[in-house]
N, C-alpha and C positions, 0 to 999 in steps of 0.2 A: 968716400965711405959713408959719411953722414947723409949725403944726398941720397945715396943708394938706400940707406936704411929708411929714411923718411919715405922714399918712393915705395918701398915694400909695404910699409904700414898703410900708406894711402891705397895701394893696390889691394891689400887684404881687406881694408875697410870697404873699399868699393865693391870688392867681391862679396863681402858679407852683406852689405845693403842690397846688392843686386839679387842675392838669394832671397832676402826678405821680400823685396819688391816683387820678385818673381812669384814667391809663394803667395804674396797678397793678391797679385794678379791672377795667379792660378786658382786661389781660393775664391775670388770674386767671379771669375769667368764661368764656372759651372752654374752658379746661381743665376747669372744673367742669361746664360744659355738656356737654362730650364725655363725661366720666365718667358724669354723670347720664344722658346720652343713651344710652350703651352699656348701662347697667344696665337701663334701661327697655325697650330694644329686645329684649334677651335674654329678659326675663320675658314679654314679649308674644309672642315667637316660640315659646317653650316652651309657653305656654298655648294658642296657636293650633294647635300640633302635636298636643297632647293632645286638644284639642277635635275636631280633624280625625280623629284615630285613633278617638276615641270615636264620632264620627258614622259613620265607616266601619264600625266593628264593629256599631253599631246597625243599619246599613243591610244587613248580611249576613243572609240568611235561610237556615234549614236546608234542605239539598238532599237529597232522597231518591232513592236508586238501587235498582232491582229487578233481580234475576236469576231467570228469563229477562227480557231487556230489554223495556221497554214497547213494545207493538205487534208483538211477535214472533208470527208466524202458525203456525209449525211447530216449536215449542219441544220440546226433549227432555223425557222424563218419568222419567229414571233418576237424577236428582239433586234434592235439596231446593230449595225456593224460598228466596232470600236477599234481605233488605231491609237496606240500610245508609243512614246519614245522615251528611252532612258539615256542620260548623258547628252542631252541636246534638246532642240526644239524642232517642231515640224514646219517646213516651208510649204508643202502642198501634199494633198491626198486625193487620189482618183480611184473610184471603185466602178468597174465596168463589168456588166453581165455578158454572157455569150449570146444573149438575145439582142444585144445592142443597147440595152438600157444602161443608165448610169444612176448612181445614188449620190445625191447632194448631201452635204453635211456641214458641220461647223466645228471650230476649235474652241477649247477652253481659253481663259484669259492668258495662261502661261504658255499656250501653244505646245503643250506636251500631250494633248489628247484631242482626238477628232472623233465625232459621233455622227453617224448618218441620220438625216432627218426622218427617213422612213425605213421600215424593215426591208430586208432583201426579199425577193420573190422566191417562191418555192420552185424546186426542180431546175435551178439555174446555177451555172458555174460562174464564179466571180473572180476577177483579178484585181488585187489591191496594189496600187503603186504609191508608195509613200516616200517623200524626199525630205530628209532632215536639212536644216540650215547648214550650208557649207559642206555638205556631204553628198554622195551619190545616192540615186534612188534605190529603194529596196522593194521587192515584190513578194506577194504571197497569194495563194489561190485557195479557194474552198468551194464546195458544191452543196447547195441546200437540198434537203430531202423533198420528195413529192408528198403532197397531202394524201391522206387515206381516202376519205369520202368527200365528194364535192357537190356543189349545186350551181345551177344557172338560173337566170331569169328570162323568160320568154316575154317579149314586149309587144304591145299594140300602140300605135299603128306600125306598119312596116317601114323599114328604112327608106328614105327618099320619097315617101308617098305624100299625096295631098289629100287632106280630109276636110270635113265640115267643121264649123266653129265649136261644135259640142264634143269633139273627140278628146277624151282624156288620154294621158299616157298611162297605160295599165301594164303592170308587170306581174307575171305569175311565176313563182319559184318552184323548182322541182323538188325541194325539200323544205319541210316546215322550218320557219325561222323563229328562234327563241330570243336572240339578241337583235330585236328590231331596230334599236337605236344605231348599232354598229352598221347594220346593212343599209338603213336609210341614209346615214351620214356618208356612205360610199356612193350614193346615187344623187345626182343633181339634174334638175330640169330647168333650163333657162329659155327665155323667149326674147325675140327681137320683133317689134319694139318691146322693151323691158316691162315686165309685170311680175308681181309676186306669185310664185308657184309653190304650192304646199302639198306634201305627201299625206295620204290617208290610208291606214291599214284596214282592209275589210276582213282579213283573216291572217293566220300565220303563214299563208302562201301567196297573198295578194296585196300589192301596194299600188295605189293609183295616185296620179298627180294632176292637179288642175288649178287654174286661177280662180279668183272670186266670182267673176262673171265669164261668159263665153269668150273664147279667144277672139281677138280682132282679126278680121279678114286680112289675109296676106302675111300673117305671123310666121316667122321661122322659129322652130322649136328644136333645141338640142338636148338630147339625153346623154349624159355622161355616166358610164358605168365604171366604177373603180372597185369592183368586187373581188379581184384576184387576192387570194389569201385572207379575205375577211372571214372570220369565224362566225357563221350565221347561227349555228348551234354547236353543241359540244362535239368537237372533232370533225365538223363538216365545214368545208371552206369553199368560198366562191372562186370562180375561174375567169370571169369576164373582165376585160380591160379595153374599153372601146367607147367611141363617141358616135352617136347616131343622130341624124337630122330628119325632121318632118316639116311639112308645110301645111298651112291652113289656107284653104281656097276662099271662095265667096261665102257670104253668110246666107244660109237658107234655113228658115224656121217654119215648120208647118204645124198648124193647130187644128186638132180634130175635136169637134164638139158633137158628142154622141146624143145630145138632146136634140139638136137641129139636124144631126146626121150629115154634117158637112165638114170638109177639110179646106182650110184657107192656107195657101202656100205663099210665103213672103220671102223675097230675096232682097237683101240690103234694105229691109224695112218697107219695101213696096210689094203690093199684092201682084203676083204673076199668074195665079190660077186659083180656081175654086172648084172642088170636086164633090159630088154626092158620094157618101160612103155608107157602109153598114158595119156596126160593131157587134160586140158580144151580146147574146140574148140574156134574159133575166137569170137563167141558170148557169150561164158561162160569161159573166161580165168581164169587160176589158179593164186591165189596170189603168188607173188614172196616173197623172204625173208627167214628168219630163223624161223622155226616152231618147236614146241615141241609136242611129242605125249602125249596127256592128257587123252585119254580113249582108251580102246581096247575091241573089241567084236569078238568072233570067227564067229558069224553070227549076223546080225542085219537087221532091216527093214529100207529102205530109201524111203521117199516120197518127191516128188518135192514141194508139197504144204508147207512143213515145212521150206523151204528156199526161199519162194517167187517165185517159178517157176510154179505155177498152177498145172495142172495135167499131166505134161510132163512124169513123171515116178513114179512108185510105185513098188519097188522090195522088197519082204518080207524076202529074205535070202541072203543078200550081205555077201560074205565070207571075213573073215580076215580084218575087218575094224578097222582102227586106226585114231582117231580124231586128226586133226591139228589145227582147229580153232573152236571157239564157233559158228560162222556163218554157219558151215556145211562142211568145207573142210576136206576130209579124204584121206588117202592113203589106198587102199583096193584092194581086189581081184575082178576079173571080169570074169564070166564064160559065159556071154551072147554075148560078142563081139568075132569076128573072131580072131584067133591067129595071123593073119597077121597084125592086127591093132597095136599091141604092138611093139614099136620100129620104127613105120612108120607113124602113124597118131595121132593127138590129137583130140579125139572125145567125150570127157566126158563133163559133165556140171560143171566142175571146180575141180573135184577130180583128184588124181593121181591113175591110175589103173594099176594093174599087172595081167597077165594071171593067172587064177585060175580054180577050178573045183566046180561044184555044190555040196553042202553038206559039203564043207570045210574040207574034210578028205584025200585029195590026196596030199601026202607029196612030190610028184615029181614036183609040179608046183611052179612058182615064188611067187605067193601070199601066199601060205602056208609057203614057206621057209623064206620069209622076215618077216612074222608075227612071226614065231617061233624063229627068231633071235633077235626080238625087245623086248623092255620093256618100260613102262611109263617113260617119261623123256628123251627118246632118241631124238636126233636132226635130223630134216629133212630140208635140205636147198633146196629151189626151185629157179632155175635160168632160164632166157630167156623164161618166160611164156607169155610175152606180156601184163602183168598186173603190177600194182604198188605194192610196198612193203606192206605187210599185216600190219594192224594197230597193234601196240604192245599190245594193250589191248584185241585184238581179239584172245582169247586163252591165253596160257602161253608163249607169244611170245615177252617178254620184251627185248630179246637179239637184237632186231632190233634198240634199242636205244643205242647211244654211251654212254660211261661211264659218261661223263659230263652231258649228257641229263638225264641219269638215276638218278644221284645224285641231279640234280635240282628238281626232284620230291619228295625229302625227306622233311619232316616237321621239321627236326632237323638240 
């Protein structure tokens, strides 16, 4: 009985403490659970946010933008092409025109922007292919508008021709040029063997190039025209984009002394011929100075009315005529004057005449011989004519300007 009683008390006490311990445990468990639960939730949330951000970043692809915008039909051509990228960097950019041309360019330091070194050409469709780092290429197209009004430059001498040592490179423009610097900068003349060549503006439509002294015999000259889309004057653009070569032949310089009425022809510094001549009379004196043969005719018509001399003469078949000035000075054959005139009298209306034969086929006369020995670009120097020096713009006669005077006419 006693044992049983004691056992019951012990069991009751055990049961009582078990309830307290259980309550204690139950009371502590929620707190621990909440703490543990909060910690685990924060870590999971932060990890989820990072994973989401990482996934979002990974999902972003580089986006390329082009100026002029993709699909533009009449884009301007006065500004460079620009390619930019968002959310990445550029690995390569290629801009190709439907004419086969390409536009070179460069990246900024961050490689997020590419700019063409030159402006696009007018009237051209371009395809831009831009490849971001680690991504596939993206393309865009645009077409530039055509210019409204245009100009070209007609040049002398002709392409692939051979001329004498006095031949300048002369360019006459079809429209007056107001921005001379822009146009001249787009034109270069180089020589082999190398020599400094400078441009000189005679007017707003004429630009000539020459070295300080006559070209060396055998020189190769290259004219490079980069006038396409150059704005020569307000709203007027150039169209030419080409290289042209010329050649200089042997050196021949002829000196006419109208005091002694004699022409001395030198080739390579050596005298090859001396001819008696007749120059302009006292009422029609011949220009003095350095002149260059700019046109040649086996026979041509000469009318006094075309040079402001009324009806004083009209000769339909002047033999072996070679032009020295735009205003009408020639060195030519003369069959209508007495042979005794040449070397003794100046009787012409301003030209330099040599004895010749009607029909221009007699190889024994001076007019034929001189013509046969000459070429475009040969130098003819006239002295003691009784007249002033020819205007350098009157024909291809810029050699009458000193080198300093010539360079002063450059726009660069």
